[in-house]
C-alpha positions as CSV (number, residue, x, y, z in Angstrom):
1,M,0.0,0.0,0.0
2,F,3.0,2.3,0.2
3,N,4.1,2.0,-3.5
4,D,3.9,5.4,-5.2
5,K,2.7,7.1,-2.0
6,N,4.1,10.2,-0.2
7,I,4.9,9.4,3.5
8,L,5.9,12.0,6.1
9,I,7.5,11.1,9.4
10,T,7.7,13.7,12.2
11,G,10.7,13.2,14.3
12,G,12.0,11.2,11.4
13,T,15.7,11.3,12.4
14,G,15.0,9.2,15.6
15,S,15.4,5.5,16.0
16,F,12.0,4.7,14.7
17,G,12.2,7.0,11.7
18,K,15.5,5.6,10.5
19,K,14.4,1.9,10.9
20,Y,11.0,2.7,9.2
21,T,12.8,4.4,6.3
22,E,15.2,1.4,5.9
23,I,12.3,-1.1,5.8
24,I,10.1,1.0,3.5
25,L,13.0,1.5,1.0
26,S,13.7,-2.3,1.1
27,K,10.1,-3.5,0.6
28,Y,8.3,-0.8,-1.3
29,S,8.7,1.9,-3.9
30,P,7.4,5.1,-2.4
31,N,7.1,8.3,-4.3
32,K,8.5,10.4,-1.4
33,I,9.6,9.8,2.1
34,I,9.7,13.1,3.9
35,I,11.8,13.3,7.1
36,Y,10.5,16.2,9.2
37,S,12.6,17.2,12.2
38,R,14.3,20.1,13.8
39,D,17.9,18.9,14.1
40,E,20.0,19.7,11.1
41,L,23.0,17.6,12.2
42,K,20.9,14.5,12.6
43,Q,19.3,15.2,9.2
44,F,22.7,15.5,7.6
45,E,23.9,12.3,9.2
46,M,20.8,10.4,8.1
47,Q,21.1,11.8,4.6
48,Q,24.5,10.2,4.2
49,K,22.9,6.7,4.6
50,Y,19.4,7.2,3.2
51,N,19.9,9.2,0.0
52,A,17.5,7.5,-2.4
53,S,15.9,9.8,-5.0
54,C,12.6,9.6,-3.1
55,M,14.0,11.0,0.1
56,R,13.2,14.5,1.2
57,Y,14.5,16.3,4.4
58,F,12.5,19.1,5.9
59,I,13.8,21.1,8.8
60,G,10.9,22.1,11.0
61,D,9.3,21.8,14.4
62,V,5.9,20.2,15.2
63,R,5.3,23.4,17.2
64,D,5.2,25.3,14.0
65,T,1.7,25.0,12.4
66,D,2.5,26.8,9.2
67,R,5.7,24.8,8.5
68,M,3.7,21.5,9.2
69,R,1.1,22.5,6.7
70,E,3.7,23.2,4.0
71,A,5.5,19.9,4.7
72,M,2.3,17.8,4.4
73,D,1.3,19.2,1.0
74,G,0.5,16.2,-1.2
75,V,1.2,13.7,1.6
76,D,-0.8,10.4,1.7
77,Y,0.3,8.9,5.1
78,V,1.8,10.5,8.2
79,I,3.6,8.8,11.1
80,H,3.8,11.2,14.1
81,A,6.9,10.1,16.0
82,A,8.2,13.5,17.3
83,A,8.0,13.9,21.0
84,L,10.0,14.9,24.1
85,K,10.4,11.5,25.7
86,Q,12.8,11.7,28.6
87,V,10.8,11.4,31.9
88,P,13.2,13.4,34.2
89,A,13.6,16.1,31.5
90,A,9.8,16.4,31.2
91,E,9.5,16.7,35.0
92,Y,12.0,19.6,35.1
93,N,10.8,21.3,31.9
94,P,7.0,20.7,31.9
95,M,6.0,23.5,29.6
96,E,8.4,22.5,26.9
97,C,7.1,18.9,27.1
98,I,3.5,20.2,26.8
99,K,4.3,22.4,23.8
100,T,5.9,19.5,21.8
101,N,3.7,16.6,22.9
102,V,0.3,18.2,23.1
103,T,0.4,21.4,21.0
104,G,2.6,19.6,18.5
105,A,0.0,16.8,18.2
106,E,-2.7,19.4,17.6
107,N,-0.6,21.0,14.9
108,V,-0.1,17.6,13.2
109,I,-3.9,17.1,13.2
110,K,-4.6,20.5,11.8
111,A,-2.0,20.1,9.0
112,A,-3.3,16.6,8.1
113,L,-6.9,17.9,7.9
114,A,-5.8,20.9,5.8
115,N,-4.0,18.7,3.3
116,E,-6.6,15.9,3.4
117,V,-3.9,13.3,4.3
118,E,-5.4,9.8,4.0
119,K,-4.1,8.1,7.1
120,V,-2.3,9.3,10.2
121,I,-0.8,7.1,12.9
122,A,0.6,8.7,16.1
123,L,3.1,6.7,18.1
124,S,2.3,6.5,21.8
125,T,3.9,4.8,24.8
126,D,3.0,2.5,27.7
127,K,3.5,5.5,29.9
128,A,0.3,7.0,28.5
129,A,-1.8,4.4,30.3
130,N,-2.7,5.5,33.9
131,P,0.1,8.1,33.7
132,I,2.0,9.1,36.8
133,N,4.6,11.4,35.1
134,L,4.2,14.4,32.9
135,Y,5.6,12.6,29.8
136,G,2.9,10.0,30.1
137,A,0.2,12.6,30.8
138,T,1.1,14.5,27.7
139,K,1.1,11.4,25.6
140,L,-2.3,10.5,27.0
141,A,-3.5,13.9,26.0
142,S,-2.0,13.4,22.5
143,D,-3.7,10.0,22.2
144,K,-7.0,11.6,23.1
145,L,-6.5,14.4,20.5
146,F,-5.7,11.9,17.7
147,V,-8.7,9.7,18.5
148,A,-11.1,12.7,18.7
149,A,-9.7,14.1,15.5
150,N,-11.8,11.5,13.7
151,N,-14.8,13.6,14.7
152,M,-13.4,16.6,12.8
153,V,-12.9,15.1,9.4
154,G,-16.3,15.9,8.0
155,R,-16.4,14.7,4.4
156,R,-12.6,14.3,4.2
157,K,-11.1,10.8,3.8
158,T,-8.6,11.5,6.6
159,R,-8.4,9.0,9.5
160,F,-6.4,9.0,12.7
161,S,-5.2,6.1,14.8
162,V,-2.7,5.5,17.6
163,V,-0.1,2.8,18.2
164,R,1.0,2.2,21.8
165,Y,4.0,-0.1,22.7
166,G,6.6,-0.6,25.3
167,N,10.4,-0.1,25.7
168,V,12.3,-0.5,22.4
169,V,15.4,-2.6,23.0
170,G,18.5,-0.5,22.1
171,S,16.7,2.7,21.3
172,R,18.1,6.0,22.6
173,G,17.5,6.2,26.3
174,S,17.0,2.5,26.6
175,V,18.6,0.6,29.5
176,V,20.4,-1.7,27.1
177,P,23.0,0.7,25.7
178,F,23.3,2.3,29.2
179,F,24.2,-1.1,30.8
180,S,26.4,-2.0,27.8
181,K,28.4,1.2,28.3
182,L,28.8,0.5,32.0
183,I,29.9,-3.1,31.4
184,K,32.4,-2.1,28.7
185,G,33.7,0.7,30.9
186,G,34.6,-1.8,33.6
187,A,31.7,-1.1,36.1
188,K,31.8,-3.1,39.3
189,E,28.0,-3.3,39.6
190,L,24.8,-2.5,37.7
191,P,22.2,0.0,39.1
192,I,18.7,-1.4,39.5
193,T,15.9,0.9,40.6
194,H,13.8,-1.9,42.2
195,P,14.2,-5.7,42.4
196,D,10.6,-6.3,41.2
197,M,10.6,-3.9,38.3
198,T,9.4,-5.2,34.9
199,R,9.1,-3.8,31.4
200,F,7.6,-4.7,28.1
201,M,10.2,-5.4,25.5
202,I,10.0,-4.9,21.7
203,T,12.6,-4.6,19.0
204,L,12.7,-1.6,16.7
205,E,12.0,-3.8,13.6
206,Q,9.0,-5.4,15.4
207,G,7.6,-1.9,16.2
208,V,8.0,-0.7,12.6
209,D,6.4,-3.9,11.2
210,F,3.5,-3.5,13.7
211,V,2.9,0.1,12.6
212,L,3.1,-0.8,8.9
213,K,0.4,-3.5,9.4
214,D,-1.7,-1.1,11.4
215,F,-2.0,1.3,8.4
216,E,-3.8,-1.6,6.7
217,R,-5.8,-2.5,9.8
218,M,-7.0,0.9,10.9
219,Q,-10.5,2.3,10.5
220,G,-9.8,5.5,12.5
221,G,-10.0,6.0,16.3
222,E,-8.4,2.8,17.5
223,I,-5.4,2.5,19.8
224,F,-3.4,-0.5,18.7
225,V,-1.3,-2.4,21.3
226,P,0.9,-5.3,20.3
227,K,1.3,-8.5,22.4
228,I,4.9,-8.4,23.4
229,P,7.0,-10.2,26.1
230,S,8.0,-8.7,29.5
231,M,11.2,-9.0,31.4
232,K,12.3,-8.2,35.0
233,M,15.1,-5.6,35.1
234,T,17.1,-7.9,37.5
235,E,16.9,-10.7,34.9
236,L,17.9,-8.3,32.1
237,A,21.0,-7.2,34.1
238,K,21.9,-10.9,34.8
239,A,21.6,-11.7,31.0
240,M,23.9,-8.9,30.1
241,A,26.4,-9.3,33.0
242,P,25.9,-12.6,34.9
243,N,28.9,-12.1,37.1
244,L,28.3,-8.5,38.1
245,P,26.5,-7.7,41.3
246,Q,23.4,-5.4,41.3
247,K,22.9,-2.3,43.4
248,I,19.3,-1.2,44.2
249,I,19.2,2.6,43.8
250,G,15.5,3.3,44.2
251,I,12.7,4.2,41.8
252,R,13.4,7.4,39.9
253,P,10.9,10.4,39.8
254,G,7.9,9.5,37.6
255,E,8.8,5.8,37.3
256,K,6.5,2.9,37.7
257,L,7.1,-0.6,39.0
258,H,5.2,-2.2,36.1
259,E,4.1,-0.6,32.9
260,I,0.5,-0.8,31.7
261,M,-0.6,-0.8,28.0
262,C,-4.3,-1.7,28.4
263,P,-5.7,-0.2,31.7
264,A,-8.4,-2.1,33.6
265,D,-10.6,1.0,33.4
266,D,-10.6,0.6,29.6
267,S,-11.4,-3.2,29.7
268,H,-15.0,-2.6,28.5
269,L,-13.5,-1.0,25.3
270,T,-10.6,-3.5,24.8
271,L,-10.7,-6.1,22.0
272,E,-8.3,-9.0,21.8
273,F,-6.9,-10.2,18.5
274,E,-4.4,-13.0,17.8
275,D,-1.3,-10.9,18.1
276,H,-2.5,-7.5,19.5
277,Y,-5.2,-5.6,21.4
278,V,-7.3,-2.7,20.3
279,I,-8.7,-0.1,22.6
280,Q,-11.9,1.3,21.0
281,P,-12.7,5.0,21.2
282,T,-14.8,6.2,24.1
283,I,-16.8,8.5,21.8
284,Q,-18.9,7.9,18.7
285,F,-17.9,9.1,15.2
286,A,-20.1,10.1,12.3
287,H,-18.5,7.3,10.4
288,K,-19.5,4.3,12.5
289,S,-17.1,1.4,12.5
290,D,-17.2,-2.2,13.7
291,F,-13.8,-2.5,15.4
292,T,-14.2,-6.2,16.0
293,V,-13.2,-6.7,12.3
294,N,-10.3,-4.7,11.0
295,G,-9.1,-3.7,7.5
296,L,-7.2,-7.0,7.1
297,G,-10.3,-9.0,8.0
298,E,-8.8,-10.1,11.4
299,K,-11.5,-10.6,14.1
300,G,-11.3,-9.6,17.7
301,K,-13.3,-10.3,20.8
302,P,-14.0,-8.4,24.0
303,V,-11.7,-9.0,27.0
304,E,-13.1,-9.7,30.4
305,I,-14.2,-6.7,32.5
306,G,-11.3,-5.8,34.7
307,F,-8.7,-7.1,32.3
308,E,-5.4,-5.2,32.5
309,Y,-2.4,-5.8,30.3
310,N,0.6,-4.8,32.2
311,S,4.3,-5.9,32.2
312,G,3.9,-7.6,35.6
313,N,1.0,-9.9,34.8
314,N,2.0,-10.7,31.2
315,A,1.7,-14.3,30.0
316,E,4.8,-14.1,27.9
317,W,8.3,-13.6,29.5
318,L,11.7,-13.3,27.8
319,T,14.4,-15.8,28.7
320,H,18.0,-14.6,28.9
321,E,18.7,-16.2,25.6
322,Q,15.7,-14.6,23.9
323,F,16.7,-11.2,25.2
324,L,20.3,-11.5,24.1
325,E,19.1,-12.4,20.6
326,M,16.9,-9.3,20.6
327,A,19.6,-7.1,21.8
328,K,22.7,-8.6,20.1
329,E,23.4,-5.6,17.8
330,F,23.6,-3.2,20.8
331,L,25.8,-5.4,23.1
């Protein structure tokens, strides 16, 4: 579905944008891939590797409505990946986080509607479910904006959906490269915030593949959540450095013991499919959809009331060997 199409990625020089570009170029023949971001150095570095004739690099900020509208002219599909993601930085700089993650989301929506973009997928995070930190709260607000945007389309063909997933193994800010740097630097111990802490784990390629498929699945208004394995942080540290002791340093500001992707309070809206969940919108749209059957013909069924999908009660857990295979390129 991406052949001969124009695709724009906000925050496109990040980990997701680069992997998405790599996969799209290898599997499809797009007309244009537009990388929209504000860092000229990252764009220059990305341009050295991804320089196919279809590539376009736009310097711009999601906070800039006019620039967003210009960049989306003629675009068919948008992936909104731009965000301020660092939890401690958001706690110390709340207004900056709100401007990018909330106002920026609104600008993406306005630009997509103005240009009658066909489909928009916004990337979310497990921290948006029952948020306890500002980053998660802004992403929850962003999710709500993109879902509700389907009420603003009128006669346009534009549809908006959200993809929510967990920690990406090896991405910038991930614990894997942090631990790897400590180990290579001769650290005598690895810091663990809490002995019971768990996290969902997904590779960048798995995340990209899930988003690609969701473009085909989406009807507009859904929050897609992949079924992915969990891992205890103590086990992750043992897998990376079995002979190093661990030091418990305490939970950081805004950090959870377990991450949630489908809250119990949304269980009446949650559908289970073979390899993912869908959280249906809380509001009705003019274009009514049956979310139990998606665009690929896959069928879902309601979960039990009170069901919660969190990294602590997950049915699937990574072994040391499985984790090391996932993380091998970052070790």
